[in-house]
DODOVO-982431 format. One record per residue (C-alpha): residue in one letter; x, y, z. Coordinates in steps of 0.1 Angstrom, whole numbers, plus 5000, padded with zeros to 4 digits. Last residue first. Example, Ala and Ser with C-alpha at 12.3 -4.5 7.8 and 13.67 -1.06 7.14 Angstrom:
# residues 2
s513749895071/a512349555078/
This chain:
# residues 315
l451027907815/q449328177795/d449028417824/p447128727811/f449029057809/g448729357831/t452029267848/e451329287885/e447529237884/e447828967858/h450428777879/k448328807911/i445328667893/r447328377879/e448928297912/t445528277929/e444128067901/h447027827903/r446527787941/d442827717935/w443727457908/n446227287931/k443627247958/k441027137933/i443326877918/a444126747953/f440426717962/g439626537929/l442426287936/v441126227971/g437626167957/a438925927930/m440725747958/l437525727977/l435925567947/p438725317942/g438425197978/a434625227984/l433724977957/w434924677976/k433024778008/y429924887989/i429524547973/v430224358005/s427624578024/t425224507995/v425324138000/k425024138039/t422224398038/a420224178014/y420623878037/h419124058067/g416524238046/l415223888039/s413923858075/v414223508087/s411023308087/s412323068061/l411223068025/k409522838001/p408723037970/l405123137961/g404523057924/i401122887925/k402722537928/e405022657956/f402022747977/a400722387975/v397122367965/a393922477982/s395322827988/l395223108013/y397623398008/l398823698026/v400224028013/q401724228040/t404723998044/g406423838074/g410023768083/a410723618049/e407823378054/h406023408088/e402523518082/g403123538044/y401423218034/a398323168056/r397922828073/n395922508072/e398722318053/f396822378021/y393222488027/k389922318022/d390122028047/p390122268077/a386922448066/a385622668095/a389022668113/i390722768080/r388323048075/d388823168111/k392623158107/a392423378076/q390123618094/s392623648123/l395523708098/l393323968081/d392824148114/v396524158123/r397424278088/k394924568090/g392524578060/f392124488024/i390424198007/v391223967977/a388923697967/g386023927977/t383923807948/p383724137928/c387324247932/a387424617922/a388124777956/t390824517963/c392624597931/a392324977934/p394024987968/q391825097997/l390925468001/d391825698030/k393125958005/k396725888013/l396025518006/r394525597972/q396825747945/d399925807966/y400125467982/c398325257956/f399824957975/e403125047959/c403124777932/k406424767912/v408324947884/i412025017883/k413825277861/p415025307825/n415925637810/w415625567773/s412725337782/d412024997765/w413824787792/q411824947821/f413024707848/k410724507870/p410524467907/v408624157918/e410823857915/f409523707948/p412923657963/c413724027959/a417424107963/v418424077926/e415524287914/c416224537941/y419824567930/r418524677896/c420924967892/g418225177875/i419425507891/c416325557913/l416425867935/s414026087914/s411725777908/n411025737945/w409525397952/t407125287980/v407024978001/a403725028020/g404024968058/w401025188068/d403225498062/a406325438041/k408925168040/k411525268014/l412725217979/s414725497962/g417125507992/f420325537972/p421925197976/c418724987973/g419424647987/s417924708022/v414724838006/c414624547981/a415124298009/p411924418026/d411524398064/l407724378069/c407524258033/h405324448009/m404424137988/c404624337955/q402024197931/r400723857920/k397223717923/v396923337920/y394323127903/a393922757908/f393522447887/g392522087889/n392921747872/g393821887838/q396221617829/p398921797850/e397422047875/q396822397862/y398122727877/l396523037863/q397823397868/i396123717879/i398424017875/n399324337894/k402024597887/t402024557849/q403524797824/a407224757833/n406524387838/l404624137860/d403923827840/t402223707809/p400524037801/m397324037780/d395524367781/w393324387750/i393424447713/g396924557704/g397924237687/s396924027717/l400523937726/l401624297727/t398624437744/d400124537778/p397724797790/a399025147796/l399725227832/g398325537849/n398525387884/a394825397892/e393825297857/n396325007854/c395324877889/a391624877880/p392524717846/m394124427866/c391724387895/a388824287872/k390923987862/c387923757862/g390023457874/t387223327896/c389123387929/i387423227959/t389722927964/s392723147958/d392023347989/f394023667988/l394423868020/m395824218016/a397624418042/v397824738063/v400424798090/n400024898126/h399824558142/p402924438124/a405124718139/v407524808111/p411224778116/h413524868087/a416924708096/p415224418113/h416024348150/e414824008161/e415123838126/t418424018121/a419424328102/a422824458095/t423124828099/m423725008067/p426725218058/e425925548041/p426325538004/v429625557985/a428625597949/l427125937948/a429426157969/t432625987959/l431825967923/a430626327922/s433726467939/g436126287916/l434126377885/g433826737894/m437526777899/m438226607866/s435726827848/r437127147863/l440627047853/a439526977817/q437627297814/r440627497827/r442927327803/n440627387774/i440327757783/l444027807786/t444727637752/s442027857736/m443828167749/
């Protein structure tokens, strides 16, 4: 009898494996995005945004503990010996950080606030094979932990190096700023970081209004700002975190990007990956289906044999 049980368990496992691989690993095909027709369109006039003015930021870092508290994140105290929050970059415990750029020979410096850029057509959303990342209300790029498998495609796709992997977790997932979507936006509250900023270096509002305010600041002090423009108005198809700076954007860690939506490129990469994975996975599915069909036939014959003879089928 033990032989029969082991055989049935093995067959059921093989059938389940084939079906699971096919169902899980062959996502629905995505439509390629273009600058004119993004895969995840969001009307720019309906979305919220942040405007960070580096010339106003004093580096007080009040936004960092506010972010940690709102998101239930433990402070990163590794470098401080467990005394205070001291991350060096975005990580699994840090969704928002203030960093310092210093000119050579100490001739000048600037602070920069880093968090998710909430692109209008985000590459991370296009690159996520299971829909864990998506564009939610008000344009926030949110993350669903129950759908995340920790594949890290979003890390590869994001040009701003925002999503971070939980390396220390036994079940690692992805961590990134979500605009305090569940904690505050849904309650008609602004994100914790903008609410905590004492100088107004980072402010919150509709993207169209913040772009207008950025242009007003530039017009009032044209010699103050680099290139007299706001970073994020056009970069990567447009972002919902905008920057004003007195130094080159590249110096404070903002990559030089074209105005083409990055979701366009991410879709191209993932479509190739899915295309080449589809063959063996579909074959596994076909194999699972064939095994199940034969198993059902065997079960029918076994039941018939037992009914006719009164003895269990040991074959």
